[in-house]
C-alpha positions in Angstrom: 62.8 9.3 -34.2 61.9 12.9 -34.6 58.5 14.0 -35.8 60.0 15.8 -38.7 61.5 12.6 -40.1 58.2 10.9 -40.0 55.5 13.5 -40.8 55.9 16.5 -43.1 54.8 20.1 -42.6 51.3 21.3 -42.0 50.4 25.0 -42.4 47.0 26.2 -41.4 45.9 29.7 -42.5 44.8 31.8 -40.8 44.6 31.4 -37.0 41.1 31.1 -35.6 39.2 34.3 -35.1 37.1 34.6 -32.0 33.9 35.4 -33.8 34.2 35.3 -37.5 34.1 32.2 -39.8 37.1 30.0 -39.9 39.0 29.8 -43.2 39.1 26.3 -44.8 42.5 26.8 -46.5 45.1 24.2 -45.7 48.6 23.8 -47.1 50.0 20.2 -46.8 53.2 18.6 -47.8 52.9 14.9 -48.4 55.7 12.2 -48.3 54.1 10.0 -50.9 51.0 9.6 -53.0 48.9 6.5 -53.2 45.9 5.9 -55.3 43.0 8.1 -54.3 39.5 6.7 -54.1 36.2 8.5 -54.3 34.0 8.3 -51.3 30.2 8.6 -50.9 28.3 10.5 -48.3 24.6 10.7 -48.3 23.5 14.2 -47.5 19.8 14.8 -47.1 18.6 17.8 -49.1 17.2 20.3 -46.7 16.1 22.6 -49.5 14.0 19.9 -51.3 10.3 20.1 -50.6 9.8 16.8 -52.3 12.1 15.0 -49.8 14.7 14.0 -52.3 18.1 13.0 -51.0 21.5 13.5 -52.6 24.2 11.0 -52.9 27.4 13.0 -53.4 30.5 11.3 -54.8 33.4 13.2 -53.5 37.2 12.8 -53.4 38.4 13.3 -49.8 39.4 16.8 -49.1 41.9 15.4 -46.7 42.1 11.9 -47.9 43.8 8.8 -46.5 46.4 9.1 -49.2 47.6 12.4 -47.6 49.7 11.8 -44.5 50.0 15.1 -42.7 53.3 16.1 -41.2 53.5 18.1 -38.1 56.9 19.6 -37.2 56.4 19.7 -33.4 53.8 19.4 -30.7 53.2 22.7 -28.8 52.6 22.9 -25.1 49.3 24.8 -25.6 46.4 24.5 -28.0 43.1 26.0 -29.1 40.1 24.3 -27.6 36.4 24.7 -26.6 36.0 24.6 -22.9 33.3 24.9 -20.2 34.0 25.5 -16.5 30.4 25.1 -15.3 27.4 23.1 -16.4 24.6 24.8 -18.2 23.2 25.8 -21.6 25.3 26.4 -24.7 26.5 29.8 -23.5 28.8 28.1 -21.0 31.0 27.0 -23.9 34.1 29.3 -24.4 36.8 29.3 -26.9 40.3 29.2 -25.3 43.6 29.6 -27.3 45.9 28.5 -24.4 44.7 25.2 -23.1 47.5 22.8 -22.1 48.0 19.9 -24.6 47.2 16.7 -22.7 50.0 14.4 -21.5 50.2 11.0 -23.1 50.1 7.9 -20.9 52.0 4.7 -21.9 48.9 3.1 -23.5 47.8 6.3 -25.3 48.6 8.2 -28.5 48.3 11.9 -29.0 46.1 12.7 -32.0 46.2 15.9 -34.0 42.5 16.4 -34.4 41.3 17.1 -37.9 37.6 16.6 -37.4 35.2 15.8 -34.6 31.5 15.2 -34.3 28.7 15.9 -31.8 26.4 13.4 -30.2 23.3 13.9 -27.9 25.5 12.8 -25.0 27.8 15.8 -25.5 24.9 18.1 -24.7 23.6 16.1 -21.8 27.1 16.0 -20.3 27.5 19.8 -20.6 24.1 20.2 -18.9 25.3 18.2 -16.0 23.0 15.3 -16.5 25.6 12.9 -15.2 27.9 15.1 -13.2 28.2 12.6 -10.4 30.3 10.4 -12.6 31.8 13.1 -14.8 35.5 14.1 -14.9 36.4 17.3 -13.1 35.7 20.7 -14.6 36.8 22.5 -16.7 36.0 20.2 -19.6 37.0 20.1 -23.3 34.0 18.3 -24.7 33.8 15.9 -27.6 33.7 12.1 -28.0 34.2 11.4 -31.7 37.5 12.1 -33.3 39.4 11.6 -36.6 43.0 12.8 -37.0 46.7 12.0 -37.2 48.9 10.3 -34.6 51.7 12.7 -33.6 53.0 11.0 -30.5 52.8 7.5 -29.1 53.1 6.2 -25.5 55.8 3.7 -24.5 53.4 0.8 -24.4 51.7 1.4 -27.8 52.2 -1.4 -30.3 49.7 -0.9 -33.0 50.0 2.7 -34.1 52.9 4.9 -35.1 53.4 8.6 -35.7 51.7 9.6 -39.0 48.8 7.1 -38.8 45.4 8.4 -39.7 42.9 7.2 -37.0 39.4 7.6 -35.8 37.5 6.6 -32.7 35.4 7.5 -29.7 37.9 8.9 -27.1 35.8 7.8 -24.1 35.7 4.1 -23.2 32.6 4.7 -21.0 30.2 7.3 -22.2 28.9 8.3 -18.8 31.5 7.1 -16.3 34.6 9.3 -16.1 34.7 10.6 -19.7 38.0 12.4 -20.4 38.5 16.0 -19.3 40.3 16.6 -22.6 37.9 15.6 -25.4 38.0 16.0 -29.2 36.9 19.6 -29.6 40.5 20.8 -29.5 43.6 20.7 -31.6 45.0 17.7 -29.8 43.6 14.9 -27.7 45.1 11.9 -26.0 43.4 8.5 -26.6 44.0 4.9 -25.5 45.3 2.8 -28.3 42.4 0.2 -27.8 39.8 2.8 -28.6 41.1 3.7 -32.1 41.2 2.1 -35.5 42.9 3.2 -38.7 40.7 5.6 -40.7 38.9 3.9 -43.6 40.9 4.6 -46.7 38.0 5.9 -48.8 36.6 8.3 -46.2 37.9 11.8 -45.5 38.4 13.0 -41.9 34.9 14.6 -41.6 33.2 11.4 -42.8 35.3 9.3 -40.4 34.7 11.6 -37.4 30.9 11.2 -37.9 31.0 7.5 -37.2 32.6 6.1 -34.0 30.1 6.6 -31.2 27.1 6.1 -33.4 28.3 3.1 -35.3 29.6 1.4 -32.1 26.2 2.1 -30.4 24.4 0.6 -33.4 26.5 -2.5 -33.5 26.6 -3.2 -29.8 22.8 -2.8 -29.6 22.3 -5.3 -32.4 24.6 -7.7 -30.7 23.0 -7.4 -27.3 19.6 -8.3 -28.9 21.1 -11.5 -30.4 20.3 -10.2 -33.8 21.3 -12.5 -36.6 20.7 -13.4 -40.3 17.1 -13.9 -41.2 15.6 -11.8 -38.4 13.5 -8.7 -38.9 13.9 -5.4 -37.2 12.1 -2.1 -36.8 14.3 1.0 -36.3 12.7 4.0 -34.6 14.2 7.3 -35.8 15.9 5.8 -38.8 17.2 9.1 -40.0 19.1 9.9 -36.9 22.8 9.4 -36.2 22.4 5.9 -34.7 19.3 4.8 -36.5 20.7 5.5 -40.0 23.6 3.2 -39.1 21.4 0.5 -37.5 19.5 0.2 -40.8 22.7 -0.3 -42.7 24.4 -2.7 -40.2 21.3 -4.8 -39.8 21.1 -5.3 -43.6 24.7 -5.4 -44.7 26.5 -6.9 -41.7 24.0 -9.0 -39.8 21.9 -10.2 -42.8 18.4 -9.0 -41.7 15.6 -10.5 -43.7 13.5 -7.4 -43.4 14.2 -3.9 -42.1 11.5 -1.3 -41.3 12.2 2.2 -40.0 10.3 5.3 -38.9 10.9 8.9 -39.9 9.0 12.1 -40.8 7.7 12.4 -44.4 10.7 14.2 -45.8 13.1 11.4 -44.8 11.3 8.4 -46.2 13.4 8.2 -49.3 16.5 8.4 -47.2 15.4 5.4 -45.2 14.9 3.4 -48.4 18.3 4.5 -49.8 19.9 3.1 -46.6 18.2 -0.3 -47.1 14.9 -0.1 -45.3 12.3 -2.4 -46.9 9.5 -0.5 -45.2 9.7 3.2 -44.5 7.0 4.3 -42.0 5.9 7.9 -41.8 5.3 8.5 -38.1 3.3 11.6 -38.8 0.6 9.5 -40.6 0.6 6.1 -38.9 1.4 4.4 -35.6 4.0 1.7 -36.1 2.6 -0.3 -33.2 -0.8 -0.6 -34.9 0.6 -2.3 -38.0 -0.2 -6.0 -38.4 3.4 -6.8 -39.0 5.5 -7.5 -35.9 9.3 -7.7 -35.6 12.0 -9.8 -34.0 13.8 -6.7 -32.7 12.8 -3.1 -32.3 15.8 -0.7 -32.0 14.4 2.4 -30.2 16.7 5.3 -30.9 14.1 8.0 -30.0 12.6 7.1 -26.6 9.3 5.3 -27.3 9.9 2.0 -25.5 6.3 1.8 -24.2 5.1 1.7 -27.8 8.0 -0.3 -29.2 7.2 -3.4 -27.0 3.8 -3.6 -28.8 5.6 -4.1 -32.2 7.7 -7.2 -31.3 6.9 -10.8 -32.0 6.5 -13.1 -29.0 10.0 -13.5 -27.5 11.3 -10.5 -29.4 13.6 -7.8 -28.0 13.5 -4.0 -27.7 16.7 -2.1 -27.2 16.2 1.5 -25.9 18.8 4.2 -26.0 16.8 6.9 -24.2 13.7 7.5 -22.2 11.8 5.2 -19.9 12.2 1.5 -20.4 9.2 -0.8 -20.5 9.8 -4.6 -20.1 10.9 -6.6 -22.0 12.8 -3.6 -23.3 16.3 -2.9 -22.0 18.8 -0.1 -22.1 22.5 -0.1 -22.5 25.3 2.5 -22.7 27.9 1.9 -25.4 31.5 0.9 -24.6 34.0 2.4 -27.0 35.9 -0.3 -28.7 38.4 0.1 -31.5 38.1 -3.6 -32.4 34.5 -2.9 -33.5 35.7 -0.2 -35.9 38.3 -2.5 -37.3 35.7 -5.2 -37.9 33.4 -2.7 -39.7 36.1 -0.9 -41.7 35.8 -3.4 -44.7 32.0 -2.6 -44.9 32.8 1.1 -44.9 35.7 0.8 -47.4 33.4 -1.2 -49.8 30.8 1.5 -49.6 28.2 -1.0 -48.3 27.9 1.1 -45.1 28.0 4.9 -45.6 28.4 7.9 -43.2 25.4 10.2 -43.0 26.3 13.8 -42.4 23.7 16.5 -41.7 23.5 19.0 -44.6 23.9 22.0 -42.3 27.5 20.9 -41.7 30.3 20.4 -41.5 30.4 23.3 -39.0 33.8 25.0 -38.7 35.7 25.2 -35.5 34.5 28.7 -34.8 30.9 27.4 -34.9 31.0 24.8 -32.2 28.4 26.6 -30.0 26.1 26.9 -33.0 26.6 23.2 -33.7 25.6 22.4 -30.1 22.5 24.5 -30.4 21.5 22.7 -33.6 22.0 19.2 -32.4 19.9 20.0 -29.3 16.9 20.8 -31.6 16.7 17.0 -32.2 16.2 17.8 -35.9 19.6 16.7 -37.3 19.8 14.2 -40.1 22.6 11.8 -39.4 25.6 13.4 -37.7 26.7 16.9 -36.9 30.4 17.3 -37.8 33.0 19.9 -36.8 35.6 20.4 -39.6 38.2 21.6 -40.1 39.9 21.8 -36.7 43.1 24.0 -37.0 
């Protein structure tokens, strides 16, 4: 079956300039129209001194009802690459990177949107180069896009499917040389899920690594209905999803979370019963203790003082103090499939930093921003030509 019989034509105007802003104009031809749904993204208002948040109801700019057609897959693509470890300035834009080959268990995805995570910066800095893939590297873990080619062993996906996922099964052990900050990326079928119908590509791209980390951490603590939890850094990419999953998926009896003053209302909107301003009070000094503390900021030594007897602390970063423990997420498309109904119902929402989405020409700028550790929710790259 040819690509042209399955997917229609995509035109992107203009081609990416090396320094100027990327145009957001797309021209699509669609084989059919299905009912469109509005989606909701919570964007924290950076201009609001009073700390108000905005819930924007928006129809997907590239919605799941719009199956993109690609006439052919080129041999070369535009991508961001680094050939040495270092600061942001090692990132280079390259318009002639070879499109990755597809193995029998993989699909080739035409990338529409991607997102950055703290691990992207640590990897680029060489923090785990002993287990990294060979340089040069096309960075990027999170992806949302359209399947344009399938390997011989792929059973679940077909050309034209809109998918999302974390392209690296192990975050620190041999992550792919060709990541998601490119026009195309090859991904194992088992790491992907169909994109939630109500989310656009930018929203979907913001989720995989963070929501899988949030879910796996809760599972590893044995979290279950009726238990209480404290989330440290509740406004971050992982923390904002831990709050929602603990409440909506796991049935938490009580959710508390920490943030700066300006994010307290955001925490409450996500489902936190108690929003703690870390600039004004120490969470470990509160009389209330919790069954689980999810430490997404690196304060395990303090977190262990906030748990009930027999409680658990899961730490994502920083030194670990017993009985706290650390884990590194394993990408798993089945987790995304399990969570899709909660996303499609709107009970769990993507949180995208208001400075974004950054366009494809601004990848270096987006890296610099996420490394300030001041982002709210996720930093998204969209559109990718």
